[in-house]
C-alpha positions as CSV (number, residue, x, y, z in Angstrom):
1,M,63.2,74.3,64.1
2,L,62.6,71.6,66.2
3,E,60.2,68.9,66.9
4,V,59.6,68.5,62.9
5,N,58.0,65.2,61.7
6,E,57.0,64.6,58.2
7,R,54.0,66.5,58.2
8,W,55.9,69.5,59.4
9,S,58.5,68.9,56.9
10,R,56.0,68.9,53.9
11,A,54.6,71.9,55.3
12,L,57.9,74.1,56.1
13,Q,58.8,73.8,52.0
14,E,57.0,76.6,51.6
15,L,60.3,78.4,53.0
16,A,62.6,77.1,50.2
17,T,61.8,80.6,48.2
18,D,63.6,82.5,50.9
19,Y,65.6,79.8,52.2
20,P,66.7,77.7,49.8
21,F,69.3,75.6,51.2
22,S,68.0,73.6,54.1
23,L,68.6,70.1,55.7
24,Q,66.2,68.2,57.5
25,S,65.9,65.1,59.8
26,P,62.2,64.9,60.7
27,R,61.4,62.5,63.2
28,E,57.8,61.2,65.0
29,D,59.2,61.5,68.4
30,N,59.8,65.1,69.9
31,F,63.4,65.2,68.3
32,G,63.4,66.1,64.8
33,M,64.8,69.0,63.2
34,A,65.0,71.2,60.1
35,V,68.0,73.9,59.2
36,F,67.3,76.8,56.8
37,S,69.7,79.1,55.2
38,R,69.5,81.9,52.8
39,V,73.4,80.7,52.5
40,P,74.9,77.5,51.6
41,F,75.9,75.3,54.4
42,V,79.7,74.2,54.7
43,D,80.2,70.4,56.2
44,S,77.1,70.5,58.1
45,G,75.0,67.6,59.1
46,F,72.9,66.1,61.8
47,H,75.0,64.3,64.1
48,H,75.1,62.5,67.5
49,V,77.3,64.0,70.4
50,G,77.8,62.2,73.3
51,Q,75.7,59.5,74.6
52,S,72.6,60.9,72.5
53,V,70.7,58.8,69.8
54,R,68.8,62.3,69.4
55,P,70.0,64.1,66.4
56,V,72.4,67.5,66.8
57,F,72.8,69.9,63.9
58,R,76.4,70.5,63.5
59,G,77.6,73.0,60.8
60,Q,78.6,76.1,59.4
61,L,78.1,78.8,57.3
62,Q,80.4,80.5,55.4
63,L,80.0,84.9,55.6
64,A,82.3,87.1,53.8
65,D,85.6,85.8,55.0
66,E,84.4,84.3,57.9
67,L,83.2,80.7,59.1
68,I,80.4,80.5,61.6
69,G,79.9,77.4,63.5
70,I,76.1,76.6,64.2
71,L,75.2,74.2,66.9
72,G,71.3,73.0,67.0
73,F,69.7,70.8,69.2
74,H,67.1,69.0,71.7
75,V,68.0,67.8,75.0
76,L,65.7,65.3,76.7
77,P,63.6,66.8,79.7
78,P,64.5,66.0,83.1
79,T,60.8,64.9,84.2
80,R,62.9,61.5,85.3
81,S,66.3,61.1,86.6
82,A,67.3,59.3,83.7
83,G,66.3,61.9,81.8
84,A,68.0,64.7,84.0
85,K,71.3,62.7,83.8
86,S,71.0,62.5,80.0
87,R,70.0,66.1,79.3
88,N,73.0,67.2,81.5
89,E,75.7,64.8,80.1
90,D,74.1,66.4,76.7
91,L,74.9,70.2,77.2
92,V,78.4,68.9,78.7
93,A,79.3,67.6,75.2
94,I,77.6,70.6,73.2
95,A,79.5,73.3,75.8
96,Q,82.7,71.2,74.8
97,I,82.0,71.1,71.2
98,A,81.8,75.0,71.3
99,E,84.7,75.4,73.7
100,E,86.6,73.6,71.2
101,S,85.8,75.4,67.7
102,P,88.0,77.7,66.2
103,H,84.9,79.8,64.6
104,P,82.6,81.9,66.2
105,M,79.3,79.6,67.2
106,I,75.9,79.9,67.8
107,V,74.3,77.7,69.8
108,L,70.6,77.3,69.6
109,G,67.4,74.7,71.0
110,D,65.5,73.6,73.6
111,M,67.8,73.2,76.3
112,N,65.2,72.0,79.0
113,C,66.4,74.4,81.5
114,S,66.2,77.8,82.3
115,P,69.0,80.8,82.3
116,W,69.1,80.0,86.4
117,S,70.0,76.7,86.0
118,P,73.5,75.5,86.9
119,Y,73.5,73.4,83.8
120,F,72.7,76.4,81.7
121,R,75.5,78.1,83.2
122,D,77.8,75.5,83.0
123,V,77.3,75.6,79.2
124,C,77.9,79.0,78.7
125,R,80.8,79.4,80.9
126,T,82.2,76.1,79.4
127,G,80.9,77.1,75.6
128,K,82.4,80.3,76.5
129,L,79.0,81.3,75.2
130,R,77.0,83.8,76.5
131,D,72.7,84.1,76.4
132,A,71.5,86.4,73.7
133,R,68.6,87.3,75.9
134,I,71.1,89.5,78.3
135,G,69.7,92.7,77.7
136,F,66.7,91.7,76.7
137,E,63.3,91.0,78.0
138,I,63.8,87.1,79.4
139,S,59.9,85.8,78.5
140,G,59.2,82.2,78.7
141,T,58.8,79.8,75.6
142,W,57.3,76.6,77.3
143,P,54.2,76.4,77.4
144,A,53.1,78.5,74.6
145,G,49.5,77.9,76.0
146,N,49.9,79.0,79.2
147,P,51.0,82.7,78.9
148,I,50.7,83.3,83.0
149,V,53.3,80.4,83.4
150,R,56.0,80.1,80.8
151,L,59.6,78.5,81.2
152,P,62.2,80.4,79.2
153,I,63.6,77.0,78.2
154,D,64.7,77.6,74.3
155,H,67.9,79.4,74.1
156,I,70.1,81.2,71.8
157,L,73.5,81.1,72.8
158,V,76.5,83.3,71.0
159,S,80.5,83.5,71.3
160,P,81.5,86.7,72.0
161,E,82.4,87.5,68.2
162,F,78.7,88.4,68.2
163,S,77.1,91.4,69.2
164,V,73.1,91.0,70.0
165,T,70.7,93.6,68.5
166,S,67.5,92.1,69.2
167,F,65.9,89.0,71.1
168,S,62.0,88.2,71.1
169,N,59.6,85.6,71.5
170,C,57.8,85.0,68.3
171,N,53.8,84.1,68.0
172,N,52.5,80.9,68.6
173,I,52.9,78.9,65.5
174,S,50.6,75.9,66.8
175,S,53.4,74.5,69.0
176,E,54.0,73.7,72.7
177,H,57.0,76.3,72.3
178,L,56.9,79.5,71.3
179,P,59.7,80.4,69.0
180,V,62.7,82.5,69.7
181,L,64.0,85.4,67.5
182,A,67.7,86.9,67.5
183,T,69.4,89.3,65.4
184,L,73.0,89.2,65.3
185,R,76.0,91.5,64.0
186,L,79.4,89.6,63.7
187,A,82.2,92.1,64.6
188,E,83.8,93.6,62.2
C-alpha cells in the first residue's frame, strides 16, 4: 500500500488477523508504504535505490521451494523537469534490480507513467517484466474521483515465471488512486 501515513498505518492494523506479517514505513508526505503478507518475509525491508530519498520495498517471500522477489515503490510525478528526471532515474534503477534478480519477480507501484510511455516500456524490457494488465481491461487508476478521465499509472509487473489469471481495479477506498489487484500463478 502506498501513500501510507501514521493515520493509515493505525487503521491498517485491522489487517493483522488475515495478514500477520507486515512491514511499514509511514510518512506524512505521499511516499509512505505498508506491505502485508500471509507468509513471512525473507531478507525484506525499505531501502533507497539510485539517487532516490523515497523508500522502496525490496523483499522476498518463500513459497514452497521458490523465493519470490518483490519490489514496491512510488516514484515522483513528472510535473516538473526535476520530477521527471528523478522518476526516470528511479525507473531505470528498479528495472536493473529486477533484471539482476535470480528469482521470479513481482514489481508493483505508482510509476507515474502510463503503459504507453517509453519509460514504462524500458522498465519492462530492461527488467524482463511484463504488464499484468495484458489481456485484461486497461482501466485508469488516477484520479480515483474522476471516472471519465483516469490514467493507468499504478502497475503490477511480473517476470516470465508468472501467469496472470486476473487483473482489475478495486473500489475507491478514499484514496486519490484506485487500488489494483492481480491474481498470479507461479509456473510449476
